[in-house]
C-alpha positions as a Markdown table, in Angstrom:
| # | Residue | x | y | z |
|---|---|---|---|---|
| 1 | Unk | 71.4 | 62.0 | -39.2 |
| 2 | Unk | 71.5 | 58.6 | -37.6 |
| 3 | Unk | 69.2 | 56.0 | -38.9 |
| 4 | Unk | 66.1 | 55.3 | -36.8 |
| 5 | Unk | 66.0 | 58.6 | -35.0 |
| 6 | Unk | 62.9 | 58.7 | -32.7 |
| 7 | Unk | 60.8 | 61.5 | -31.3 |
| 8 | Unk | 58.3 | 61.0 | -28.5 |
| 9 | Unk | 55.0 | 62.8 | -28.8 |
| 10 | Unk | 53.0 | 63.5 | -25.6 |
| 11 | Unk | 49.6 | 65.0 | -25.4 |
| 12 | Unk | 45.9 | 64.2 | -25.9 |
| 13 | Unk | 46.6 | 61.6 | -28.6 |
| 14 | Unk | 44.0 | 59.2 | -30.0 |
| 15 | Unk | 41.6 | 60.3 | -27.2 |
| 16 | Unk | 38.7 | 60.3 | -29.6 |
| 17 | Unk | 39.1 | 64.0 | -30.3 |
| 18 | Unk | 39.7 | 64.3 | -34.0 |
| 19 | Unk | 40.8 | 67.9 | -33.8 |
| 20 | Unk | 43.7 | 66.9 | -31.5 |
| 21 | Unk | 44.6 | 63.9 | -33.8 |
| 22 | Unk | 44.8 | 66.4 | -36.6 |
| 23 | Unk | 47.4 | 68.4 | -34.7 |
| 24 | Unk | 49.7 | 65.4 | -34.2 |
| 25 | Unk | 49.1 | 64.2 | -37.8 |
| 26 | Unk | 50.3 | 67.6 | -39.2 |
| 27 | Unk | 53.2 | 67.7 | -36.6 |
| 28 | Unk | 54.5 | 64.3 | -37.8 |
| 29 | Unk | 54.2 | 65.3 | -41.4 |
| 30 | Unk | 55.9 | 68.6 | -40.9 |
| 31 | Unk | 58.9 | 67.0 | -39.1 |
| 32 | Unk | 59.2 | 64.4 | -41.8 |
| 33 | Unk | 59.7 | 67.2 | -44.3 |
| 34 | Unk | 62.9 | 68.2 | -42.6 |
| 35 | Unk | 64.1 | 65.0 | -40.9 |
| 36 | Unk | 63.3 | 62.6 | -43.7 |
| 37 | Unk | 61.2 | 59.5 | -43.8 |
| 38 | Unk | 63.7 | 57.6 | -41.6 |
| 39 | Unk | 62.4 | 59.5 | -38.5 |
| 40 | Unk | 60.1 | 57.4 | -36.3 |
| 41 | Unk | 57.6 | 58.6 | -33.8 |
| 42 | Unk | 56.6 | 57.1 | -30.5 |
| 43 | Unk | 53.2 | 57.9 | -29.1 |
| 44 | Unk | 52.4 | 57.8 | -25.4 |
| 45 | Unk | 48.8 | 56.8 | -25.2 |
| 46 | Unk | 46.2 | 55.1 | -23.0 |
| 47 | Unk | 45.6 | 51.4 | -23.5 |
| 48 | Unk | 42.0 | 52.3 | -24.4 |
| 49 | Unk | 43.1 | 54.5 | -27.3 |
| 50 | Unk | 42.7 | 53.5 | -30.9 |
| 51 | Unk | 45.7 | 55.0 | -32.7 |
| 52 | Unk | 44.8 | 56.1 | -36.3 |
| 53 | Unk | 48.4 | 55.8 | -37.6 |
| 54 | Unk | 50.1 | 52.5 | -38.7 |
| 55 | Unk | 53.6 | 53.9 | -39.1 |
| 56 | Unk | 54.2 | 54.8 | -35.5 |
| 57 | Unk | 55.4 | 53.0 | -32.3 |
| 58 | Unk | 53.0 | 53.1 | -29.4 |
| 59 | Unk | 53.9 | 53.1 | -25.7 |
| 60 | Unk | 50.7 | 52.4 | -23.7 |
| 61 | Unk | 49.8 | 52.9 | -20.0 |
| 62 | Unk | 46.8 | 51.9 | -18.0 |
| 63 | Unk | 47.1 | 54.2 | -14.9 |
| 64 | Unk | 48.9 | 57.3 | -13.7 |
| 65 | Unk | 51.8 | 55.2 | -12.3 |
| 66 | Unk | 51.8 | 53.2 | -15.5 |
| 67 | Unk | 52.1 | 56.5 | -17.4 |
| 68 | Unk | 55.3 | 57.4 | -15.5 |
| 69 | Unk | 56.8 | 54.0 | -16.1 |
| 70 | Unk | 55.8 | 54.2 | -19.7 |
| 71 | Unk | 57.4 | 57.6 | -20.0 |
| 72 | Unk | 60.7 | 56.4 | -18.6 |
| 73 | Unk | 60.6 | 53.3 | -20.9 |
| 74 | Unk | 59.8 | 55.4 | -24.0 |
| 75 | Unk | 62.5 | 58.1 | -23.2 |
| 76 | Unk | 65.3 | 55.5 | -23.4 |
| 77 | Unk | 65.4 | 55.4 | -27.2 |
| 78 | Unk | 64.3 | 58.8 | -28.3 |
| 79 | Unk | 66.3 | 61.9 | -29.2 |
| 80 | Unk | 63.6 | 64.4 | -28.4 |
| 81 | Unk | 60.2 | 64.8 | -26.7 |
| 82 | Unk | 57.4 | 67.1 | -27.9 |
| 83 | Unk | 54.8 | 67.9 | -25.3 |
| 84 | Unk | 51.7 | 69.6 | -26.5 |
| 85 | Unk | 49.1 | 69.9 | -29.2 |
| 86 | Unk | 45.9 | 71.6 | -28.3 |
| 87 | Unk | 44.8 | 73.2 | -25.0 |
| 88 | Unk | 46.5 | 70.9 | -22.5 |
| 89 | Unk | 47.4 | 73.8 | -20.1 |
| 90 | Unk | 44.0 | 74.2 | -18.5 |
| 91 | Unk | 42.3 | 73.1 | -15.3 |
| 92 | Unk | 38.8 | 72.9 | -16.6 |
| 93 | Unk | 38.3 | 69.3 | -15.4 |
| 94 | Unk | 40.8 | 69.0 | -12.5 |
| 95 | Unk | 42.9 | 71.5 | -10.7 |
| 96 | Unk | 46.1 | 69.4 | -11.2 |
| 97 | Unk | 45.3 | 68.2 | -14.7 |
| 98 | Unk | 48.3 | 69.9 | -16.4 |
| 99 | Unk | 50.6 | 67.7 | -14.4 |
| 100 | Unk | 49.3 | 64.6 | -16.3 |
| 101 | Unk | 50.6 | 66.0 | -19.6 |
| 102 | Unk | 53.7 | 67.8 | -18.4 |
| 103 | Unk | 55.1 | 65.0 | -16.2 |
| 104 | Unk | 56.4 | 62.8 | -19.1 |
| 105 | Unk | 58.3 | 65.9 | -20.5 |
| 106 | Unk | 59.9 | 66.4 | -17.1 |
| 107 | Unk | 60.9 | 62.7 | -16.9 |
| 108 | Unk | 62.4 | 63.1 | -20.4 |
| 109 | Unk | 64.3 | 66.3 | -19.6 |
| 110 | Unk | 65.8 | 65.2 | -16.3 |
| 111 | Unk | 65.7 | 61.4 | -15.9 |
| 112 | Unk | 66.4 | 60.9 | -19.6 |
| 113 | Unk | 68.3 | 64.1 | -20.4 |
| 114 | Unk | 66.5 | 64.6 | -23.7 |
| 115 | Unk | 65.6 | 67.7 | -25.6 |
| 116 | Unk | 62.0 | 68.7 | -24.7 |
| 117 | Unk | 59.8 | 71.2 | -26.4 |
| 118 | Unk | 56.4 | 72.6 | -25.4 |
| 119 | Unk | 54.9 | 72.5 | -28.8 |
| 120 | Unk | 52.3 | 75.0 | -30.0 |
| 121 | Unk | 50.0 | 74.7 | -27.0 |
| 122 | Unk | 47.1 | 76.8 | -25.9 |
| 123 | Unk | 46.9 | 78.2 | -22.4 |
| 124 | Unk | 43.7 | 78.4 | -20.3 |
| 125 | Unk | 41.4 | 78.5 | -18.8 |
| 126 | Unk | 43.5 | 78.2 | -15.6 |
| 127 | Unk | 41.6 | 79.3 | -12.5 |
| 128 | Unk | 43.5 | 77.7 | -9.7 |
| 129 | Unk | 46.8 | 78.8 | -8.2 |
| 130 | Unk | 48.1 | 75.2 | -7.9 |
| 131 | Unk | 47.6 | 74.6 | -11.6 |
| 132 | Unk | 49.5 | 77.8 | -12.4 |
| 133 | Unk | 52.4 | 76.8 | -10.2 |
| 134 | Unk | 52.6 | 73.3 | -11.8 |
| 135 | Unk | 52.7 | 74.9 | -15.3 |
| 136 | Unk | 55.3 | 77.4 | -14.2 |
| 137 | Unk | 57.6 | 74.9 | -12.6 |
| 138 | Unk | 57.4 | 72.4 | -15.5 |
| 139 | Unk | 57.8 | 75.0 | -18.3 |
| 140 | Unk | 61.0 | 76.3 | -16.7 |
| 141 | Unk | 62.6 | 72.9 | -17.2 |
| 142 | Unk | 61.8 | 72.7 | -20.9 |
| 143 | Unk | 64.3 | 73.6 | -23.6 |
| 144 | Unk | 61.9 | 75.4 | -25.9 |
| 145 | Unk | 58.5 | 76.9 | -25.3 |
| 146 | Unk | 56.0 | 77.7 | -28.1 |
| 147 | Unk | 52.3 | 78.6 | -28.0 |
| 148 | Unk | 49.7 | 78.8 | -30.6 |
| 149 | Unk | 48.4 | 82.4 | -30.1 |
| 150 | Unk | 49.6 | 85.7 | -28.6 |
| 151 | Unk | 47.4 | 85.4 | -25.4 |
| 152 | Unk | 48.9 | 82.0 | -24.6 |
| 153 | Unk | 52.4 | 83.3 | -25.2 |
| 154 | Unk | 51.8 | 86.2 | -22.8 |
| 155 | Unk | 50.3 | 84.0 | -20.1 |
| 156 | Unk | 53.1 | 81.5 | -20.2 |
| 157 | Unk | 55.7 | 84.3 | -20.2 |
| 158 | Unk | 54.1 | 85.8 | -17.1 |
| 159 | Unk | 54.3 | 82.4 | -15.3 |
| 160 | Unk | 57.8 | 81.4 | -16.3 |
| 161 | Unk | 59.7 | 84.6 | -17.2 |
| 162 | Unk | 61.0 | 82.8 | -20.2 |
| 163 | Unk | 60.8 | 83.7 | -23.9 |
| 164 | Unk | 57.8 | 82.0 | -25.6 |
| 165 | Unk | 57.7 | 81.7 | -29.4 |
| 166 | Unk | 54.3 | 82.3 | -31.1 |
| 167 | Unk | 53.6 | 79.4 | -33.5 |
| 168 | Unk | 50.2 | 78.9 | -34.9 |
| 169 | Unk | 48.3 | 75.6 | -34.5 |
| 170 | Unk | 49.8 | 72.9 | -36.7 |
| 171 | Unk | 46.3 | 72.0 | -37.9 |
| 172 | Unk | 46.5 | 75.1 | -40.1 |
| 173 | Unk | 48.8 | 73.0 | -42.3 |
| 174 | Unk | 45.8 | 70.8 | -43.2 |
| 175 | Unk | 45.4 | 72.3 | -46.7 |
| 176 | Unk | 49.2 | 72.1 | -47.2 |
| 177 | Unk | 49.3 | 68.4 | -46.5 |
| 178 | Unk | 45.8 | 67.4 | -47.7 |
| 179 | Unk | 45.1 | 69.6 | -50.8 |
| 180 | Unk | 42.9 | 67.0 | -52.3 |
| 181 | Unk | 40.0 | 67.9 | -50.0 |
| 182 | Unk | 40.0 | 71.5 | -51.3 |
| 183 | Unk | 39.4 | 70.6 | -54.9 |
| 184 | Unk | 35.9 | 71.0 | -56.3 |
| 185 | Unk | 33.0 | 73.2 | -55.4 |
| 186 | Unk | 31.7 | 73.1 | -51.8 |
| 187 | Unk | 28.3 | 71.5 | -51.3 |
| 188 | Unk | 25.3 | 73.7 | -50.5 |
| 189 | Unk | 25.7 | 72.6 | -46.9 |
| 190 | Unk | 25.7 | 74.2 | -43.4 |
| 191 | Unk | 27.9 | 72.3 | -41.0 |
| 192 | Unk | 27.2 | 73.0 | -37.3 |
| 193 | Unk | 29.6 | 71.6 | -34.6 |
| 194 | Unk | 28.3 | 71.6 | -31.1 |
| 195 | Unk | 29.6 | 70.4 | -27.8 |
| 196 | Unk | 28.2 | 69.2 | -24.5 |
| 197 | Unk | 30.2 | 71.7 | -22.5 |
| 198 | Unk | 28.0 | 74.8 | -21.9 |
| 199 | Unk | 25.2 | 73.3 | -23.8 |
| 200 | Unk | 21.6 | 73.9 | -22.5 |
| 201 | Unk | 18.2 | 73.5 | -24.1 |
| 202 | Unk | 17.9 | 77.3 | -24.3 |
| 203 | Unk | 21.2 | 77.5 | -26.2 |
| 204 | Unk | 20.2 | 74.7 | -28.5 |
| 205 | Unk | 17.0 | 76.5 | -29.2 |
| 206 | Unk | 18.7 | 79.8 | -30.1 |
| 207 | Unk | 21.2 | 78.0 | -32.4 |
| 208 | Unk | 18.3 | 76.2 | -34.1 |
| 209 | Unk | 16.3 | 79.5 | -34.5 |
| 210 | Unk | 19.4 | 81.1 | -36.1 |
| 211 | Unk | 19.8 | 78.2 | -38.6 |
| 212 | Unk | 16.1 | 78.4 | -39.5 |
| 213 | Unk | 16.4 | 82.1 | -40.1 |
| 214 | Unk | 19.5 | 81.6 | -42.3 |
| 215 | Unk | 17.8 | 78.8 | -44.3 |
| 216 | Unk | 14.9 | 81.0 | -45.2 |
| 217 | Unk | 17.2 | 83.3 | -47.2 |
| 218 | Unk | 19.7 | 80.6 | -48.3 |
| 219 | Unk | 18.2 | 77.1 | -48.6 |
| 220 | Unk | 20.9 | 74.7 | -47.6 |
| 221 | Unk | 21.1 | 71.2 | -46.2 |
| 222 | Unk | 22.1 | 71.2 | -42.5 |
| 223 | Unk | 24.5 | 68.8 | -40.8 |
| 224 | Unk | 24.9 | 68.7 | -37.0 |
| 225 | Unk | 28.2 | 67.2 | -35.8 |
| 226 | Unk | 30.9 | 67.2 | -33.1 |
| 227 | Unk | 34.6 | 66.4 | -33.1 |
| 228 | Unk | 34.4 | 63.8 | -30.4 |
| 229 | Unk | 31.8 | 61.1 | -29.6 |
| 230 | Unk | 31.3 | 62.3 | -26.1 |
| 231 | Unk | 29.4 | 65.3 | -27.4 |
| 232 | Unk | 26.7 | 63.2 | -29.0 |
| 233 | Unk | 24.1 | 64.3 | -26.4 |
| 234 | Unk | 24.6 | 67.9 | -27.4 |
| 235 | Unk | 24.3 | 67.0 | -31.1 |
| 236 | Unk | 21.0 | 65.3 | -30.5 |
| 237 | Unk | 19.7 | 68.2 | -28.5 |
| 238 | Unk | 20.4 | 70.7 | -31.2 |
| 239 | Unk | 19.1 | 68.4 | -33.9 |
| 240 | Unk | 15.8 | 67.9 | -32.0 |
| 241 | Unk | 15.4 | 71.7 | -31.6 |
| 242 | Unk | 15.9 | 72.2 | -35.3 |
| 243 | Unk | 13.3 | 69.5 | -36.1 |
| 244 | Unk | 10.8 | 71.2 | -33.8 |
| 245 | Unk | 11.2 | 74.3 | -35.9 |
| 246 | Unk | 10.7 | 72.5 | -39.2 |
| 247 | Unk | 14.3 | 71.8 | -40.2 |
| 248 | Unk | 15.4 | 68.2 | -40.8 |
| 249 | Unk | 19.1 | 68.1 | -40.2 |
| 250 | Unk | 21.4 | 65.2 | -40.8 |
| 251 | Unk | 23.4 | 64.0 | -37.8 |
| 252 | Unk | 26.9 | 62.8 | -38.6 |
| 253 | Unk | 30.1 | 62.5 | -36.7 |
| 254 | Unk | 33.5 | 62.2 | -38.3 |
| 255 | Unk | 35.1 | 58.8 | -38.5 |
| 256 | Unk | 38.6 | 60.1 | -38.0 |
| 257 | Unk | 40.6 | 63.3 | -38.6 |
| 258 | Unk | 40.6 | 62.8 | -42.3 |
| 259 | Unk | 36.9 | 62.6 | -42.4 |
| 260 | Unk | 36.8 | 65.9 | -40.3 |
| 261 | Unk | 38.8 | 67.6 | -43.0 |
| 262 | Unk | 36.5 | 66.2 | -45.7 |
| 263 | Unk | 33.4 | 67.4 | -44.0 |
| 264 | Unk | 34.7 | 70.9 | -43.4 |
| 265 | Unk | 36.2 | 71.3 | -46.9 |
| 266 | Unk | 32.9 | 70.3 | -48.7 |
| 267 | Unk | 30.7 | 72.7 | -46.6 |
| 268 | Unk | 29.7 | 76.2 | -47.7 |
| 269 | Unk | 29.5 | 77.5 | -44.1 |
| 270 | Unk | 30.7 | 76.2 | -40.7 |
| 271 | Unk | 29.3 | 77.2 | -37.3 |
| 272 | Unk | 31.3 | 75.7 | -34.5 |
| 273 | Unk | 31.7 | 75.6 | -30.7 |
| 274 | Unk | 35.0 | 73.8 | -31.3 |
| 275 | Unk | 38.3 | 75.4 | -32.3 |
| 276 | Unk | 39.6 | 73.0 | -34.8 |
| 277 | Unk | 36.7 | 73.0 | -37.3 |
| 278 | Unk | 37.3 | 76.8 | -37.4 |
| 279 | Unk | 41.0 | 76.3 | -37.9 |
| 280 | Unk | 40.4 | 73.8 | -40.7 |
| 281 | Unk | 37.8 | 76.0 | -42.3 |
| 282 | Unk | 40.3 | 78.9 | -42.5 |
| 283 | Unk | 42.9 | 76.5 | -43.9 |
| 284 | Unk | 40.5 | 75.5 | -46.7 |
| 285 | Unk | 39.2 | 79.1 | -46.9 |
| 286 | Unk | 35.6 | 78.2 | -46.0 |
| 287 | Unk | 33.6 | 80.8 | -44.1 |
| 288 | Unk | 33.0 | 80.1 | -40.4 |
| 289 | Unk | 31.4 | 81.5 | -37.4 |
| 290 | Unk | 32.7 | 80.8 | -33.9 |
| 291 | Unk | 30.5 | 80.3 | -30.9 |
| 292 | Unk | 32.8 | 81.2 | -28.0 |
| 293 | Unk | 32.7 | 79.3 | -24.7 |
| 294 | Unk | 36.3 | 80.2 | -23.8 |
| 295 | Unk | 38.8 | 82.6 | -25.3 |
| 296 | Unk | 40.8 | 80.2 | -27.5 |
| 297 | Unk | 38.4 | 80.7 | -30.5 |
| 298 | Unk | 38.6 | 84.4 | -30.0 |
| 299 | Unk | 42.4 | 84.3 | -29.9 |
| 300 | Unk | 42.6 | 82.4 | -33.2 |
| 301 | Unk | 40.0 | 84.5 | -35.0 |
| 302 | Unk | 41.9 | 87.7 | -33.9 |
| 303 | Unk | 45.2 | 86.2 | -35.1 |
| 304 | Unk | 43.8 | 85.6 | -38.6 |
| 305 | Unk | 42.0 | 88.9 | -38.9 |
| 306 | Unk | 38.5 | 87.5 | -38.4 |
| 307 | Unk | 37.8 | 88.7 | -34.9 |
| 308 | Unk | 34.3 | 89.9 | -35.8 |
| 309 | Unk | 33.1 | 86.4 | -36.6 |
| 310 | Unk | 32.7 | 85.3 | -33.0 |
| 311 | Unk | 29.8 | 85.4 | -30.6 |
| 312 | Unk | 29.9 | 84.8 | -26.9 |
| 313 | Unk | 27.6 | 82.0 | -25.8 |
| 314 | Unk | 26.4 | 83.8 | -22.7 |
| 315 | Unk | 25.0 | 86.7 | -24.8 |
| 316 | Unk | 24.0 | 84.7 | -27.9 |
| 317 | Unk | 21.1 | 86.1 | -29.9 |
| 318 | Unk | 19.5 | 84.0 | -32.6 |
| 319 | Unk | 19.0 | 87.1 | -34.8 |
| 320 | Unk | 22.6 | 88.2 | -34.3 |
| 321 | Unk | 23.9 | 84.7 | -35.1 |
| 322 | Unk | 21.8 | 84.5 | -38.3 |
| 323 | Unk | 23.1 | 87.9 | -39.4 |
| 324 | Unk | 26.7 | 86.9 | -38.8 |
| 325 | Unk | 26.2 | 83.7 | -40.7 |
| 326 | Unk | 24.9 | 85.7 | -43.7 |
| 327 | Unk | 27.8 | 88.1 | -43.5 |
| 328 | Unk | 30.3 | 85.3 | -43.3 |
| 329 | Unk | 29.0 | 83.7 | -46.5 |
| 330 | Unk | 29.1 | 87.0 | -48.3 |
| 331 | Unk | 32.6 | 87.8 | -47.1 |
| 332 | Unk | 34.1 | 84.4 | -47.8 |
| 333 | Unk | 36.7 | 82.3 | -46.0 |
| 334 | Unk | 39.4 | 84.7 | -45.1 |
| 335 | Unk | 42.5 | 86.2 | -46.7 |
| 336 | Unk | 44.6 | 83.7 | -48.6 |
| 337 | Unk | 47.8 | 85.7 | -48.2 |
| 338 | Unk | 47.3 | 85.6 | -44.4 |
| 339 | Unk | 46.9 | 81.9 | -44.5 |
| 340 | Unk | 50.1 | 81.4 | -46.6 |
| 341 | Unk | 52.1 | 83.7 | -44.3 |
| 342 | Unk | 50.9 | 81.7 | -41.2 |
| 343 | Unk | 51.7 | 78.4 | -42.9 |
| 344 | Unk | 55.1 | 79.6 | -43.8 |
| 345 | Unk | 55.7 | 80.6 | -40.2 |
| 346 | Unk | 54.6 | 77.2 | -38.9 |
| 347 | Unk | 56.8 | 75.4 | -41.4 |
| 348 | Unk | 59.8 | 77.6 | -40.4 |
| 349 | Unk | 59.2 | 76.6 | -36.8 |
| 350 | Unk | 59.3 | 72.9 | -37.6 |
| 351 | Unk | 62.5 | 73.5 | -39.6 |
| 352 | Unk | 64.1 | 75.1 | -36.5 |
| 353 | Unk | 62.7 | 72.3 | -34.4 |
| 354 | Unk | 64.1 | 69.7 | -36.7 |
| 355 | Unk | 67.6 | 71.3 | -36.4 |
| 356 | Unk | 67.4 | 71.2 | -32.6 |
| 357 | Unk | 66.4 | 67.5 | -32.7 |
| 358 | Unk | 69.4 | 66.8 | -35.0 |
| 359 | Unk | 71.7 | 68.7 | -32.7 |
| 360 | Unk | 70.2 | 68.5 | -29.2 |
| 361 | Unk | 71.5 | 70.5 | -26.3 |
| 362 | Unk | 74.1 | 68.9 | -24.0 |
| 363 | Unk | 72.6 | 66.4 | -21.7 |
| 364 | Unk | 72.9 | 67.6 | -18.2 |
| 365 | Unk | 73.7 | 65.5 | -15.1 |
| 366 | Unk | 70.7 | 64.6 | -13.0 |
| 367 | Unk | 70.8 | 66.1 | -9.5 |
| 368 | Unk | 68.9 | 65.2 | -6.3 |
| 369 | Unk | 66.9 | 68.4 | -6.8 |
| 370 | Unk | 65.8 | 67.1 | -10.2 |
| 371 | Unk | 64.7 | 63.8 | -8.7 |
| 372 | Unk | 62.8 | 65.5 | -5.9 |
| 373 | Unk | 61.2 | 67.9 | -8.4 |
| 374 | Unk | 60.1 | 65.0 | -10.6 |
| 375 | Unk | 58.7 | 63.1 | -7.7 |
| 376 | Unk | 56.7 | 66.1 | -6.6 |
| 377 | Unk | 55.1 | 66.5 | -10.0 |
| 378 | Unk | 54.4 | 62.8 | -10.0 |
| 379 | Unk | 52.5 | 63.2 | -6.7 |
| 380 | Unk | 50.6 | 66.1 | -8.1 |
| 381 | Unk | 49.6 | 64.2 | -11.2 |
| 382 | Unk | 48.5 | 61.2 | -9.1 |
| 383 | Unk | 46.3 | 63.5 | -7.0 |
| 384 | Unk | 44.9 | 65.0 | -10.2 |
| 385 | Unk | 43.9 | 61.6 | -11.4 |
| 386 | Unk | 42.2 | 60.8 | -8.1 |
| 387 | Unk | 40.3 | 64.0 | -8.0 |
| 388 | Unk | 39.2 | 63.7 | -11.6 |
| 389 | Unk | 37.9 | 60.2 | -10.9 |
| 390 | Unk | 36.1 | 61.4 | -7.8 |
| 391 | Unk | 34.4 | 64.2 | -9.9 |
| 392 | Unk | 33.2 | 61.6 | -12.5 |
| 393 | Unk | 31.7 | 59.4 | -9.8 |
| 394 | Unk | 29.9 | 62.4 | -8.2 |
| 395 | Unk | 28.4 | 63.4 | -11.5 |
């Protein structure tokens, strides 16, 4: 392998979501296992981001046009581009949001002629036809498509007609790369992750009532948290509901993705509206209960054989949640053999990916169709940013 081989990572990196940062941390560590320490990573991030890694190169942008320019600049010196990490294929905030993430991969594949992989992504929710068309057109240009659960694989296959490999979320390698957090006995602590999306006072009250019921039979300390600072209002709302019922919870947000691992590993039970605390809890074999706002938590729990530990938010009953919390503590944190098998599968994926990076496909000649196609996606991404900004102003 040539010295100084570079790989460009594109996704929701350093965006103050520590679950997504964990994905990229595990991705970089896994590739270094097979490509050696001489591999270097280039991250495409916003100028406002605070990158938590010191051993990476950073290519920043300040606008959507700047993102395209930064993509072209970053592609010049890299051998491969990995697009993904987390649920980037969704239109929850803007109908054309997927274009913002997929566009750099298209630039890399055609303008740069690099090997491009859609890496362990989650699909959905995608409600609009324009978003589905953007995803379909973009994914047909990528060399390798992988998704983090069976549902995402099936949806991407329906859109593209191409084979999609099922690869579990790289965050499941947390206990493999950070075994030190698993040592020792967990604290007598209930860790509750809540988010602003779907949060109402009624929901906060029901979560608080379930925690109170649980604490009557199992006295524990309670910590309310979130994986990103933007969800602090929801954290405060749930904490206030608990205080009104006689529970005095601690409010604590992780400082970074390492702190997220530490918080989950030292807890006796995790209740979460976020996916990645549940993934980490399974990696460290801590019992967890998922509060499902969308299907990605369901998809993960079904994949690891814990489909019964999820409750839909729209039908949430405090009594039912308390009973499920009790059952989770009794049953434990999942099957260790299932975890080891999934981790082995993820590592095998990165071994194959490393081989493709070492010996990339032949670089094709750029045609006018490629240029027109890239320009159309750029336009779609620009419109997406404008619409997203307009929605923020309206709110």
